[in-house]
Every structure is written in C-alpha cells, then in structure tokens.
C-alpha positions as a Markdown table, in Angstrom:
| # | Residue | x | y | z |
|---|---|---|---|---|
| 1 | Met | -31.4 | -31.4 | 19.7 |
| 2 | Leu | -34.9 | -29.8 | 20.0 |
| 3 | Glu | -36.7 | -33.1 | 21.1 |
| 4 | Gly | -38.5 | -32.6 | 24.6 |
| 5 | Leu | -38.5 | -28.7 | 24.2 |
| 6 | Ala | -41.9 | -27.3 | 25.0 |
| 7 | Lys | -43.5 | -25.2 | 22.5 |
| 8 | Gly | -42.9 | -21.3 | 23.5 |
| 9 | Thr | -39.3 | -22.1 | 24.9 |
| 10 | Leu | -37.0 | -19.1 | 24.2 |
| 11 | Leu | -33.3 | -20.1 | 22.7 |
| 12 | Leu | -30.4 | -17.9 | 22.8 |
| 13 | Phe | -27.6 | -19.1 | 20.5 |
| 14 | Asp | -24.7 | -17.4 | 18.8 |
| 15 | Leu | -23.3 | -17.6 | 15.2 |
| 16 | Gly | -22.4 | -21.2 | 15.3 |
| 17 | Tyr | -26.1 | -22.3 | 14.7 |
| 18 | Phe | -26.8 | -19.5 | 12.3 |
| 19 | Ser | -28.6 | -20.8 | 9.2 |
| 20 | Phe | -31.7 | -20.0 | 7.4 |
| 21 | Glu | -32.8 | -23.6 | 7.5 |
| 22 | Trp | -32.2 | -23.7 | 11.4 |
| 23 | Leu | -34.1 | -20.6 | 12.0 |
| 24 | Asp | -37.1 | -21.5 | 9.7 |
| 25 | Glu | -37.2 | -25.0 | 11.7 |
| 26 | Leu | -37.4 | -23.0 | 15.0 |
| 27 | Ser | -40.2 | -21.1 | 13.9 |
| 28 | Gln | -42.3 | -24.1 | 12.5 |
| 29 | Arg | -42.0 | -25.7 | 15.9 |
| 30 | Gln | -43.1 | -22.7 | 17.6 |
| 31 | Leu | -39.7 | -22.2 | 19.4 |
| 32 | Trp | -38.8 | -18.8 | 20.1 |
| 33 | Phe | -35.0 | -17.7 | 19.5 |
| 34 | Val | -32.6 | -14.7 | 19.8 |
| 35 | Cys | -29.5 | -14.9 | 17.8 |
| 36 | Arg | -26.9 | -12.5 | 16.3 |
| 37 | Leu | -26.9 | -11.7 | 12.7 |
| 38 | Arg | -24.2 | -12.9 | 10.7 |
| 39 | Glu | -22.2 | -10.2 | 8.9 |
| 40 | Lys | -23.0 | -9.7 | 5.3 |
| 41 | Thr | -26.3 | -11.4 | 5.4 |
| 42 | Ser | -28.6 | -9.7 | 2.8 |
| 43 | Asp | -32.0 | -8.8 | 4.0 |
| 44 | Thr | -35.1 | -6.9 | 2.9 |
| 45 | Val | -37.2 | -4.7 | 5.3 |
| 46 | Leu | -40.7 | -5.8 | 5.5 |
| 47 | His | -42.0 | -3.5 | 8.2 |
| 48 | Thr | -40.4 | -0.8 | 10.5 |
| 49 | Tyr | -41.5 | -0.5 | 14.1 |
| 50 | Tyr | -38.9 | 2.0 | 15.1 |
| 51 | Ala | -36.0 | 3.6 | 13.6 |
| 52 | Cys | -34.1 | 6.6 | 14.8 |
| 53 | Glu | -30.2 | 7.4 | 14.3 |
| 54 | Glu | -28.5 | 4.0 | 15.9 |
| 55 | Val | -31.7 | 2.1 | 16.9 |
| 56 | Phe | -33.8 | 0.0 | 14.5 |
| 57 | Asp | -36.5 | -2.6 | 15.4 |
| 58 | Gly | -38.6 | -4.2 | 12.4 |
| 59 | Val | -39.3 | -7.3 | 10.5 |
| 60 | Ile | -37.1 | -8.7 | 7.7 |
| 61 | Trp | -36.8 | -11.4 | 5.1 |
| 62 | Leu | -33.3 | -12.9 | 5.1 |
| 63 | Gly | -31.7 | -13.5 | 2.2 |
| 64 | Asn | -31.9 | -12.6 | -1.6 |
| 65 | Tyr | -31.8 | -14.5 | -4.9 |
| 66 | Gln | -30.3 | -17.9 | -4.3 |
| 67 | Ala | -30.5 | -18.4 | -0.7 |
| 68 | Gln | -33.6 | -17.0 | 1.0 |
| 69 | Ala | -35.3 | -17.9 | 4.7 |
| 70 | Gly | -38.8 | -19.3 | 4.6 |
| 71 | Gln | -40.1 | -17.2 | 7.4 |
| 72 | Ala | -39.9 | -13.4 | 8.3 |
| 73 | Val | -37.8 | -12.5 | 11.4 |
| 74 | Arg | -37.5 | -9.4 | 13.6 |
| 75 | Leu | -34.2 | -7.5 | 13.5 |
| 76 | Val | -33.2 | -5.1 | 16.1 |
| 77 | Arg | -30.0 | -3.1 | 16.0 |
| 78 | Phe | -28.7 | -0.8 | 18.9 |
| 79 | Arg | -25.4 | 0.8 | 19.9 |
| 80 | Val | -23.7 | 0.3 | 23.2 |
| 81 | Gly | -20.6 | 2.4 | 23.4 |
| 82 | Ala | -18.7 | 1.8 | 20.3 |
| 83 | Leu | -20.4 | -1.3 | 19.4 |
| 84 | Thr | -23.5 | -1.8 | 17.2 |
| 85 | Leu | -25.1 | -4.8 | 18.2 |
| 86 | Thr | -27.6 | -6.8 | 15.7 |
| 87 | Tyr | -30.0 | -9.5 | 17.0 |
| 88 | Leu | -32.6 | -11.7 | 15.1 |
| 89 | Thr | -35.7 | -13.2 | 16.7 |
| 90 | Asn | -38.9 | -14.8 | 15.7 |
| 91 | Val | -41.0 | -12.9 | 18.5 |
| 92 | Leu | -42.3 | -10.4 | 15.7 |
| 93 | Asp | -44.3 | -8.4 | 18.4 |
| 94 | Pro | -42.1 | -5.8 | 20.1 |
| 95 | Thr | -44.5 | -5.5 | 23.0 |
| 96 | Val | -43.9 | -9.3 | 23.8 |
| 97 | Leu | -40.1 | -8.9 | 23.6 |
| 98 | Ser | -38.8 | -5.5 | 23.6 |
| 99 | Ile | -35.3 | -4.3 | 22.5 |
| 100 | Gln | -34.2 | -3.9 | 26.2 |
| 101 | Glu | -35.3 | -7.5 | 27.0 |
| 102 | Ile | -33.4 | -8.7 | 23.8 |
| 103 | Ala | -30.2 | -6.8 | 25.1 |
| 104 | Arg | -30.6 | -8.1 | 28.7 |
| 105 | Leu | -31.2 | -11.6 | 27.6 |
| 106 | Tyr | -28.1 | -12.0 | 25.1 |
| 107 | Ala | -26.0 | -10.1 | 27.7 |
| 108 | Arg | -26.8 | -12.8 | 30.2 |
| 109 | Ser | -26.2 | -15.7 | 27.8 |
| 110 | Phe | -22.3 | -15.5 | 28.4 |
| 111 | Asp | -23.0 | -15.5 | 32.1 |
| 112 | Ile | -25.1 | -18.7 | 31.8 |
| 113 | Glu | -22.4 | -20.5 | 29.5 |
C-alpha cells in the first residue's frame, strides 16, 4: 500500500490502521501521518510543548511493558464543544504542523472520503 509514495507524504487515517508496527513503519519510511489515538492506549509523556486546561501538545512514547512502539510520536488533545479529540502524528515539531492544522486536516479527511 505504501509503494510509490514519496518521502514526506502526509497520510491521514482512522483507527482501522492503528498499530504500533504501522506507525513505526511510516516513520522509518519518512512518511508523515495524522491519526486518532485508540482509547486505552498507554503512553508516557517525554516532552510537553504546551499544556493548559483542555489542550495538550507533546511528545509521547506509546505502550508500556509488553507492547511498545519503536518511535516516539506527538500527541495533541483539544476540546471541540463537548468532544475531546486526541490525535497522533510523527511530525514532532509543532512549528511544522500546528494543532490548528491537525484539526483542519483531520476534519477534512471525512470530506475527502
């Protein structure tokens, strides 16, 4: 499925593709992604860029104990109305891909489908 994609391509996908191995492979191939975080996925915060009330932007390590990802990822969490939305990306620099851009991109993914 990844054959022919240029390095630096940004992929948006939903929970059907969520796995530590998949996320690691995308990072190793230098393909960028934005996806939702599966509920009850454990993580460890490595670095916090921003945290205030209902907004979080930071770098995390996915998994604990038996199942762990091989690469750190960025977690962004924010509230829209009554919903709290949580996304992952391997674009670790918030100046390259902001929380606002992540929200806009993921919201548009449903239009694209």
